[in-house]
VEXDODO-888547 format. One line per 10 residues: number of its first residue (from 1); their letters; for each residue z, y negated, x negated of C-alpha. Coordinates in steps of 0.2 Angstrom, whole numbers. Example, Ala and Ser with C-alpha at 12.3 -4.5 7.8 and 13.67 -1.06 7.14 Angstrom:
REM residues 2
1) as) 39,22,-62; 36,5,-68
This chain:
REM residues 435
1) mvaqddsaat) 696,-174,-552; 685,-182,-538; 694,-198,-531; 698,-197,-513; 695,-212,-501; 691,-214,-483; 672,-217,-485; 659,-205,-481; 655,-199,-499; 639,-189,-503
11) sigapvrari) 634,-180,-519; 615,-178,-517; 605,-193,-522; 590,-201,-514; 578,-194,-528; 583,-176,-523; 581,-179,-505; 563,-186,-508; 558,-171,-519; 564,-160,-504
21) aaalapvdae) 554,-170,-492; 539,-169,-502; 540,-151,-505; 542,-148,-486; 529,-160,-480; 515,-146,-479; 527,-135,-469; 531,-150,-458; 513,-153,-455; 509,-134,-452
31) larrypgdpg) 524,-133,-439; 517,-148,-430; 499,-141,-430; 503,-123,-425; 518,-126,-413; 515,-142,-403; 525,-136,-389; 522,-137,-370; 506,-147,-366; 515,-155,-351
41) trqpvhtvyv) 502,-150,-338; 503,-140,-323; 501,-121,-325; 493,-112,-310; 503,-98,-303; 487,-87,-302; 468,-85,-306; 456,-79,-293; 441,-71,-300; 425,-71,-289
51) padafgartv) 409,-63,-294; 396,-76,-297; 384,-69,-284; 398,-70,-271; 403,-88,-275; 399,-102,-263; 403,-118,-256; 416,-111,-244; 424,-98,-255; 440,-106,-257
61) rewgrqalda) 442,-110,-239; 437,-93,-234; 450,-85,-245; 463,-96,-237; 457,-92,-220; 457,-73,-223; 474,-74,-231; 481,-83,-215; 472,-70,-204; 481,-56,-214
71) ldahapdagv) 498,-64,-211; 493,-66,-192; 488,-48,-191; 502,-40,-201; 516,-52,-203; 516,-65,-188; 533,-71,-192; 546,-73,-206; 556,-58,-200; 541,-46,-201
81) laaalglpag) 537,-52,-219; 555,-52,-224; 556,-34,-218; 540,-29,-227; 544,-36,-243; 563,-36,-244; 565,-55,-244; 583,-61,-242; 586,-66,-223; 592,-83,-228
91) aasevydrvr) 576,-87,-237; 563,-79,-227; 560,-93,-215; 558,-106,-228; 547,-95,-239; 536,-90,-224; 533,-108,-218; 529,-114,-236; 517,-99,-239; 507,-103,-223
101) aklarepved) 507,-122,-227; 500,-117,-245; 487,-106,-238; 481,-120,-227; 482,-133,-240; 478,-126,-257; 475,-107,-256; 468,-106,-273; 476,-114,-289; 464,-108,-302
111) lrvdfedgyg) 446,-101,-298; 436,-92,-311; 417,-88,-306; 414,-72,-315; 398,-67,-324; 407,-53,-333; 413,-36,-326; 413,-43,-308; 395,-48,-310; 388,-35,-322
121) prpddeedaa) 370,-35,-330; 357,-44,-320; 339,-50,-324; 340,-66,-335; 332,-77,-322; 344,-72,-309; 359,-75,-320; 351,-92,-325; 350,-97,-307; 368,-92,-304
131) avaaarlvae) 375,-101,-318; 367,-117,-313; 372,-115,-295; 390,-112,-300; 390,-128,-310; 383,-138,-295; 395,-130,-283; 410,-134,-294; 404,-152,-296; 402,-154,-278
141) avadggappy) 419,-147,-274; 427,-159,-287; 418,-174,-279; 423,-170,-261; 441,-166,-266; 439,-148,-261; 440,-140,-278; 456,-130,-284; 466,-139,-297; 458,-128,-310
151) agirakclea) 440,-120,-310; 428,-113,-322; 418,-97,-327; 421,-81,-337; 405,-78,-346; 401,-61,-355; 409,-57,-371; 402,-61,-389; 399,-43,-394; 381,-40,-400
161) pvrdrairtl) 373,-32,-384; 377,-47,-373; 380,-61,-385; 364,-71,-382; 367,-69,-363; 385,-75,-364; 380,-91,-374; 365,-95,-363; 376,-93,-347; 390,-104,-355
171) dlfltallra) 377,-117,-360; 368,-117,-343; 384,-119,-334; 391,-133,-345; 375,-143,-346; 372,-142,-327; 391,-147,-324; 389,-162,-336; 374,-168,-327; 381,-166,-310
181) gggalpdglv) 396,-175,-315; 386,-190,-321; 390,-186,-340; 408,-182,-337; 417,-164,-335; 430,-161,-323; 448,-162,-329; 452,-145,-322; 438,-136,-331; 443,-119,-338
191) ltlpkvtype) 433,-107,-348; 437,-89,-352; 432,-78,-366; 433,-59,-362; 435,-43,-372; 439,-51,-389; 442,-39,-403; 441,-50,-419; 447,-68,-423; 429,-72,-429
201) qvsamaallg) 423,-70,-411; 436,-84,-406; 430,-95,-420; 412,-92,-414; 417,-98,-396; 426,-113,-404; 410,-117,-414; 399,-116,-398; 410,-128,-389; 411,-140,-404
211) efervhglpa) 392,-140,-404; 391,-143,-386; 402,-158,-388; 392,-165,-403; 376,-163,-393; 382,-173,-378; 393,-185,-387; 409,-178,-380; 426,-181,-388; 430,-167,-401
221) grlgfeiqie) 441,-154,-394; 437,-159,-376; 433,-141,-372; 446,-127,-373; 446,-109,-367; 457,-94,-363; 457,-78,-373; 457,-62,-363; 468,-49,-371; 460,-33,-365
231) ttqailgadg) 456,-23,-381; 468,-14,-392; 460,-23,-407; 467,-39,-399; 485,-33,-402; 483,-23,-418; 469,-25,-430; 460,-12,-440; 470,-17,-455; 487,-14,-446
241) ratvarmida) 490,-33,-444; 495,-41,-427; 480,-50,-421; 485,-62,-407; 492,-76,-418; 477,-75,-429; 466,-77,-413; 476,-93,-408; 474,-100,-425; 455,-96,-425
251) aggratglhy) 453,-106,-410; 456,-122,-420; 467,-130,-406; 455,-125,-392; 465,-110,-385; 473,-114,-369; 479,-97,-362; 481,-78,-366; 476,-67,-351; 481,-49,-351
261) gtfdysaacg) 467,-37,-344; 477,-23,-336; 463,-11,-333; 452,-13,-349; 468,-13,-360; 476,2,-351; 460,12,-352; 458,8,-371; 475,16,-374; 470,31,-364
271) vsaahqsmdh) 481,28,-349; 474,38,-334; 467,28,-319; 482,33,-308; 494,25,-320; 485,9,-325; 497,-5,-320; 505,-21,-325; 521,-12,-327; 515,2,-338
281) pvadhakavm) 524,3,-356; 507,-1,-365; 506,-16,-354; 524,-22,-358; 521,-19,-377; 504,-29,-377; 512,-43,-367; 527,-44,-378; 516,-47,-393; 506,-60,-384
291) qvaaagtgvr) 522,-69,-378; 529,-70,-396; 512,-75,-403; 510,-89,-390; 528,-96,-391; 529,-114,-395; 510,-116,-397; 506,-123,-380; 495,-108,-376; 500,-102,-359
301) lsdgstnvlp) 502,-83,-354; 495,-74,-339; 498,-57,-333; 485,-46,-325; 482,-39,-308; 484,-25,-297; 469,-15,-290; 478,-9,-274; 471,-20,-260; 481,-24,-244
311) vggtaqvhaa) 468,-18,-232; 468,-6,-217; 482,-4,-205; 498,-13,-205; 508,1,-214; 495,2,-228; 495,-17,-229; 514,-18,-230; 514,-5,-244; 501,-14,-254
321) wrlhyglvrr) 510,-30,-251; 527,-23,-257; 519,-17,-273; 511,-33,-277; 526,-43,-272; 537,-32,-284; 524,-34,-298; 523,-53,-297; 542,-54,-296; 543,-43,-311
331) slarayyqgw) 531,-54,-321; 540,-70,-316; 557,-63,-322; 548,-59,-339; 542,-77,-341; 524,-73,-335; 521,-87,-323; 503,-84,-319; 493,-68,-314; 476,-63,-307
341) dmhpghlptr) 473,-61,-289; 458,-50,-284; 458,-51,-265; 462,-64,-251; 475,-52,-245; 485,-54,-261; 488,-73,-258; 502,-71,-246; 512,-60,-257; 508,-70,-273
351) yaavyafyre) 515,-86,-265; 529,-77,-256; 535,-70,-273; 533,-86,-282; 542,-96,-269; 556,-84,-267; 558,-84,-286; 560,-103,-287; 570,-105,-271; 582,-92,-274
361) gldaacarlt) 587,-100,-291; 586,-118,-285; 604,-121,-282; 610,-112,-298; 597,-120,-309; 601,-138,-302; 620,-135,-305; 618,-129,-323; 606,-143,-327; 618,-156,-319
371) ayagrlggag) 632,-149,-329; 622,-150,-345; 617,-168,-341; 635,-173,-337; 641,-166,-354; 628,-177,-363; 636,-191,-354; 653,-186,-359; 659,-177,-344; 666,-159,-346
381) ggagavldep) 662,-143,-336; 672,-137,-322; 679,-120,-318; 666,-107,-320; 654,-118,-329; 641,-111,-341; 640,-120,-358; 621,-121,-360; 612,-125,-376; 598,-138,-377
391) ataralsgyl) 585,-123,-377; 592,-117,-360; 592,-134,-353; 573,-135,-357; 571,-118,-348; 581,-124,-333; 571,-140,-332; 554,-131,-335; 559,-119,-321; 562,-133,-309
401) lrgldcgavd) 546,-142,-314; 536,-126,-311; 543,-124,-294; 538,-142,-290; 521,-140,-296; 517,-125,-285; 525,-132,-270; 540,-120,-269; 552,-134,-270; 551,-153,-266
411) eaevtdrtgl) 556,-167,-277; 569,-173,-265; 578,-156,-266; 579,-157,-285; 584,-175,-286; 597,-173,-272; 605,-159,-282; 604,-166,-299; 601,-185,-298; 586,-182,-310
421) grteldalag) 568,-187,-306; 552,-179,-314; 553,-191,-329; 570,-185,-334; 565,-167,-330; 550,-169,-341; 561,-176,-355; 573,-162,-354; 559,-149,-354; 551,-156,-370
431) rpprg) 536,-161,-360; 526,-177,-366; 528,-192,-354; 516,-192,-339; 502,-204,-341
């Protein structure tokens, strides 16, 4: 019979615990490598793709101007926009004013100069010149403060017919960008690898970037890239195995994002042109696979785009805006916080959808996070309180941080409601401390 006393008795000795720790050490290391968590940086709400031959020094400003012109022509006040999109009357004015301010201040959050589908095959000397020109324009925009927070290129894919062209364009762009920056690359540089079918193509991209770093004496791992998921093989391999997680692993820590390609993927699945959309069942399946594969890895997700352009008369523009607004809101509810925008007329509804999403949930998110923080401090919940878990607290703080990052809400609004600043929100969200 075991003697009873008031001490905290244990039965498993230190040698056993040490053996367990040693046995699980490789698993611990693997978890840390594969699932580092949120990178703690701002995620753009969209990516704007501009063909390389259409990219110029004024592209970003022109997109903002055209977007504001579209508002002036088709939604000159908050009431008109609210009626067109179905915005709640109480939020319409705040959303509308913030959208206009955003379009004037920072119309594009992420710019991709496109050398792939939007550019097409060109003579080598023409693409060479365009790649160098794009690098110089990006460097000039960074230097004068006019660059979006994120910018880079999408070269062609690494399939055999265009492989050499893709590598040359990537090399020319990066080399010119490095020289224009005096030996330094901009912090917001983003590279996109399209039409990936096999993990080996991802490994090849990682090797190319590693070689560029070696040649120029850059820190190992300085260059990352996004993987575009727009082929069926990127979701399910020929061997019947899910492919996305293998691609993330093949990147060797360089994968920064997974971007869904609406039209290439839908067409590959045999979906007819009239039904190719971000909300088609084949899209939902692909994105669900992407979402699970990326969870915890620090690799961000982006939805695709709509090809219905808001042009023509006001009725036609409003119909296209309603479609785009609904698709963006649908993506946000499904935790796709980024998407593609293909036309300046999409910017008003991109920001209207994003801002409405964060502003409508501001009070509830702040109340739940305040209650959670209060319980950590020993206070109990009031009537009707929700007993949130730490994982949900991470989601609540992440929600508020994304709203702050894009300008949907102000820091004072969050602090007044919660008593928490960005440092506390970062900690609750599991983000690393800001440098």
